[in-house]
N, C-alpha and C positions, 0 to 999 in steps of 0.2 A: 585221404586228407583231411584230416582237421585245423579250419580255417578259423581265426581271429578276426574280424571285421572290425577298425576303429576309427571311430569319427573324432576328428581332433577338436577343443575346445574354441568357442568362438569367443573374443574377446568382447568386454563391455563394448555394447554399441547401440545405437538408434533401435534397432529393433530386436535388442536383449528381453528387455520387458523385464526384469528380474523381480522387482518390488510388485508389479503387476499381476505374475503369472504366482508370487505366491500367494496371492490373495486367493488365487482359486489351486492351492497346492500342487503345482506345477513344473516341472523341471526346465523344459524346453518348449518353446513354439511352434519347432516343425521337426521331425523324423529325420534323420539319412537316406533319404527317397533314393539318391546313386547308390548307395551301400546294397541296401537290399534288392535294388533293383539288378547289381552286380551277381549279388549270391544267387539272383532266378537263373540267370543266364549261366555260372559257372555249373560244373558236372552238379545232378541234384545228387550224387551218391557220395559228394564229399560231406561233412559234416560242418556246421558253421556255429560259430557263435558272434551274437554283436555286441558292442559295448560303444554307448554313445558316451564321449568322455563330457557332454553338456549335464550330462543326467546321472553316471557315478563313475567311478575309479573300476579298472581293470584290476579284477583280484589275483591273487597266486595261482589258484588253481585254474584259471583261465589262460595265464600266459604259461604256467607248464603245460596246460592240456594241448595249444597250440602247436602243429607241425610248421604253419605258412599264416604270415600277419598280412592283413591288406590294408592300407591305410587310402582315405580319399577326402577332399574338401577346397574349398576355393582359398583364393591369394589373402582373404583375410586371418584364413585360421592358419595361413603356413606356421607361425611359430610354432604352435602346438605340433601342427605336422612333422615338421623336422624332430621336434624332441622326442614323439613318440617313434619314429623311425628310428633315431639312435638308442633307444632304450632297448627297441627288439633286436639292433645289432647284440646290446650288449648282453642280455639274454642269450644270443646266439641262434636267433629267429630267420629264416629268409625272410624278406619284406617286398612287398610288390605296392607301390604307389602308383597311384589314375588320380583323374579326375581334372576340374579345371585347373586348378595352382600348376601339378606337376606338368600338365598340357603347356600351359603357356611358359614354365620354367621350369625344363626338367633338369639343365643342370644344378641347379639350386638342391633339390630335389635328391639326385645322385651323389652331390659333395656329403650329402648327409649320412648317403649309406646304404639308400634304396636296392637291394639285387634287381628289380623287375620293374622297368617303367612302362605302364600301360597305356598309351595316352592316345588322345581323342576320342571318338564315341564305343563304347566297349561291345558293342553286338557284331563289330570287327576283329577289334584286338585282344578281347577275353579269350575266343578262340584260339587265335597265338599261342595265347599265353600257358595255356592248356596244352599244346601241343610240344612246346619248350619242355615243360617240365616234364611230358612222358618221356622227351628225349633224353630227361636226365641234365640239363643246361641249367646252369645255377644262376644265367645272368643275362640280362636282354633288353632290349628295347623294342617296344612293338607300335607301331604306326599303321596309320590307315591313310589311302589315298582318294579317297572317296568318301562321301556320306552314307551312312546305312539306311535301308528303310526302316521305319519302326512299325511297320504292320505286324514285324515278325516277334518283337520286343515279348516276352513272357511277363505274366504277372508278378509283380515285385511280393518277395517275403517277408510281407507286412506281420507271418507269424512269428519273425525274429525280436520285433518292436515291444516294449514295455509299454503298452497304450497308455497306461494310467500317467505316462511319466509327461504326457505330450498334451498341447491344447489344441492343436489342428493335426490332421492327418495331410498328406501330400499323395498328388498322382499327376499325371504329365500326358496331355494330348497333344504337344507338338514340339517340334522341336527348328528354331532357325527363326527369321523375322527379313520381311521383303525390304525394308527401311536399311538410310545407309549413313548412319549415324555417327560422326567423325570417332568418338570418347567411346564408342561400346564395343565390346567384347564378344555380344552373342553373336554377331554374324562371323567373328573371327571363328569362335569355336564349333561354332553349328551351321552356319551358312545364312543365307539369305534367302532359299527356298523355305518355305514353310513345310514342314514332312509331317503329317498326321497318323495318329493310331486310327484304326478304322472304331465305328459307334460301338458294334461287339465287344469290342477289347476293352474299351472305357467301360462299358456296362459291367462286362467280366471283374476288371478288379474293384468298381463299386461293387459287386456282388460278395465278393472278397471281404471286403472291409465291411459289409453289412453281417456278414456270416459268422465272421471276428467278434462282432458286438461293437462295433465304433459308431457313434451317434453323436452327431453336433458338426462344427467344421470342418470342411475339406478345404485344401489349398491348389489349385488348379497351376501348380508351379510354371505352366507358357511363359517363356518371356513376353509374348506376344500372343496371347489366347485367339486372338482374331487376325493373326496373319495370314490364314487362309479362311476366309470367308464361306465360302463355298462350303468345304469340308466341316465348320463350325457349327454352320445351320443346320447338317444334316445330323451333327449328334446330339442338338440339342432337340432338335424334333423325336428324338427317340430317348432322350435322358427325361423327356418333358413324360412320359408315357412309364419310365420306370419310377422316377419320383412319386407320379401320383400312385401308381399301384404298391410303394413302401410307406406312402403316408409320409413321403417327406422327411425322413432320417437326415438330413444333411443338407449343412447351410455352406454354398460355395462362393470363395472369393479370388482373385485371379488377377493376371497383369494387362492391359492391354493398351495398344495405341490410340492417340485421343482421335482419331476418324471413325472411331464407335460411334460419337454421337450422330455421325453421318446416316445411320443405319437403325430406323426406328422398330424395324422388324427383328434386328439383330438383340438391340435392347429389350424388347418384350419378350422374346423368348428367352435370353438371359434369365429376365425376370418371373418368367413361368416356370423355368428348373430350380428355383429358392437361390438364384446367386444374390449376393446381399453387399460384397464389397468389391470394388474394382480401383488397383495400382494405375495412375497413368505417370506417362514422365513427361511431364511439362517442360521440366529444366530453368527456363525463364521467360517472363514476360516480354521481352528486349527480342523484337523482331532478326535486328541486326546479328547478335549470336546465335539465334537459331539459323538463321542461313550460311553463316561462317561454319556451323558445326555440320551441316548437311542434313538438319532434323526438319526438312521443310514441309513434311506432314502436320508440323506445329502452326503454319504459317498461312494455309489454304480460308481459313475462318477465325471465329474469333474464340480464342482459345475461352472466354469468362462464357460466353452464349454456349460452348460445348461442354463444358460443365454445368451450366445450371439444366441441361437437356438430360445429361444423365444423371445427374443427380433427381431430378422429376421422374425419371424412370423407374426410380424404385434402387437404383443403385449408388450406396455410400462411396464417395471418392476419397481414395486418397492420391497422394500425388507428390513426385521426384522434383527436388529444383537445384542447382547448382551456380556457384560462385564462381568467377575467374576465369570466362571465355575470352579469350584474344580479343583487344580492340574493345572490350568493355568500358563504358561509362562510368563513372563516380558516382555512387548511390545504388549501385545493382542489389546490395543487399535491403535496402530500403523498399525498393520498387518490388522485390519478391515479396516481400512484409507485405506491402498494401495489396496486391494481387492478390496473397491466401486470404487477408482477412475480406478484401471485396467479394471473393467466390465461396467465403465460409467453407474451408476445405479444413477440416477439425486436424488432420495428421497429415504433418506435411515435411518429408523426408528433405532435409535441405544440409547439402554438403558443399566442401571444397574441392572443384574439379581435378581428379587425379588420370593421368595419362596411363590407360592399362595395358601391359605389354602385348605387343603385334596386333594394335589397334591404329588406324589411320591415322588419329592424333600422335600415338607413340613414334610413328615412322616421319612424321614432320618435324615433329620436336627433333627427332634424333640428329636427323638431315639438318636441322637450324642449329644444332649445339647447345640447345636448351633441358637436356634433361637432366636431374639432380643426381652426385652418386649416391644421395643419403637414401634407404628402401623407407616405402611410404607402407604405412599399416593398414592402407587402402578402406578407412572409415570416417565417421564423423569427427575424430578428435585428433587429426592428421593433416598436416600442410601438405599443399601441393607439393608433387613431386617433380616440380618444373618451374620453369623462370619464366611467370607472368610478364605479361606488356606492360602491368601498371605497378607500382610498387605493393611487396607481399605483404607489407605493413597494413596497407590499406584493407586489403582484400582482408585479409585476417580479421580487424577490426571492424568493418560491416559484416561478416561473417560472424561474429563473436555477437555483438550487437542483435541482429537479425534474430538467430535461433533463440537469445534471451528475451526477446519479444514475443516471438511465436508461442513460447510455452510459459510465458508468463501465467500462472494457475486463472486470473481472470477473464483473460483475454482467451486461455482455449476454452473456456467452461463457454465462456458467450458466444464463440465462435460455433463449439458444438451443437448448441442450443438452436443457434441460426439453422444451420445443415439438416438438423433433424426435423425441425418443424416445415421444411419447405421437402422433405425427403417424401416420396410416395408409400405409404406402408405397404408391407410386401405383400405378394398373393395367396401366401402359404404359410399359416405359422408352423406347422410340419408336430412334431412328436414336443410334449412341454414336460420334462422332470426338473424341476426343483429341486437337486441333491443338496446333501450336508456342507457342502464345499461351496456350493452356490450362496446358501444362507448364510454361510460365515462370512464370504467375501462380502456379501450384499452390508451386513452388520458393521465390517471394518470399514467397508466407503461410509456412510454414513456416519460412524464416528466421526472420520478423517475428515471428509468433505463437509460435512453438515453439524457436526458441533464445535471440532477443534479449530480447523482455520479462518481467516477473516472473509473466505469466499462460503462461509457456509449460507448468508441470506440467500448467494444470488444460485447455488445449489438446489436449496429448496423451491425457489422461485419460478427456477426454471424446469425442475424435474413436475412440478405441480402442474405449469402450462403443458409440456410435452406427455401427461399424462391425462388431459382435458381435451387437445387440441389434436394429438396424432397419437390415442394408447398404443397402436398396436407395432410401436417401433419403440416402448418405452425400456426392452429389456435390451436391445441390442445399442441405444442410447446409454444407459447405465456402464456398459460395459465401455464404450468409448470415453467416457467419462475416468473409468477407472485407470485410464492410459497416464491419464496426470500422475499418477505416484511413480510411474518410471522415469517422465519428465522434469517433476519437481528438484528429483536432484540431479541427472544427466546434465542438463543446462549446464550445472555449474562446474560438472566435470570436464564438457566441452570446453568452458572458459578459461577453466585453470592448465587444462592441457595444452592447448593451443597457444594460450598465452606462454608457457614455459617452452615450448618448442619456437615460437617467434625468436623470443628472448636469447635463446641457443643459436638459433640460425643467423641471428643479426650480430653476435659477437663472434662468430666463426669466420664470415662473410665482408669483403669489404666491396661494396657494390660501387660500381663505376658507371656513371648513366652514358648508355649508347642509343643506337636509333636501330628501331625494328619495325617495319612496318609505321612508320609515319611517328611510334609511339617511343616516350622516355621509358627505358627500362634498365635494371641494375643487371650490368653482366659479370655473373661469378663463374661464367664457364671455366678458366682456368683450374680454379680448385673443384669446380664440382660437376664439370660434363661425365658422361659415362660416354 
């Protein structure tokens, strides 16, 4: 069987970083880990070609070669995923669709023409697909009634990737998260028990990446890397030895819950293993909103103190923030901006709340008749997909103003400088190879930020202080400064698209103020409820 694996396009988003990646001649931030894992689970006697459409188009030869097309992706990729399913069917190819988007909204994918829906987790459902094909079945939907152990998951087929296209490599240690945040679909897709691989499994994956020649950043894609702290510590103790033996060829980044700050041993182990970045779901400094959305882990201790502890342990903090929670008081956007500035978080992902399919939030809003019929793109340039408890125009205005302030170039450079001045220097520098692409990127950055723009004096003064007072973070600091190349234009895109959608929304809806939970809100249910 000749299988063409297709990874759909991402729309321009907070994480697309086109201009920053262009500095180092990379096409995409991360590879499609799900698809190369699928290729490892399916029969190895089959032949595979992978096309990541964020890197390049499929050629006519690849389309002609394929006997089966497999597509996988997230909700944010749905537009191109549906288009690729339709293109494959136009060419007479049978199509398999799987991943988070088909699992969440299978009817949409089926309506586009997918022949086989392989839903839930592939360790269970992919063998069912293989059996169906062997029986000559030309369609089917395959679901799992349980969550698989990941201790038998094979090493992903990293050999299918075009390494030079990516800024980071990806691997996964665990699935699932023990918390119960109302808006999160991770616990819907993967459950609340954090299932982990063995340390030997993960080290074998690193061995494969190392043997294939990868050096640099590796993103541990777990949605909560520390969801099972006992097993994570077992891994880190072995990873620490492996990294030392290999002379620290990788820098790791990951996502974790904010209670990481409560465990000094865990933070120290992560630093010893050359973890440099951690993404935290802060969401909001408003404790009432955190309690309402059941993000109780963020209310147990001071968020600002937690960020301080994590930063001083040597882990650069990135964080996610959301506006639009029920019962939210006016000024939420400004409170988020002030919190980011006070805690010196350089990269703060700011979004309007979206109700993801099948989450507790989705079901609650559906019961209340507040879901909107309009489909949301589920990224930073789309309005909320439900009726909020305060006027949408107020939320949108605060969101636009907040995003604009967060990525004002001068404020961003100052915030980044303050963060790196208190960031503990890395314990291990690892391999250092300044390649032509890095030299070119540095020269372009110096020209743009150090010569052309009005922030040039700030760029040089801050860089001089970093080199003088915390020199071992200099390369990391310059990379984070380069992120503003993306946000410089992206904040204008956010402003324009949200304003355009808001104008269209208000033009087609006639709000009638009703009461919901004691708050005035527009009632658009007759026209928009799902």
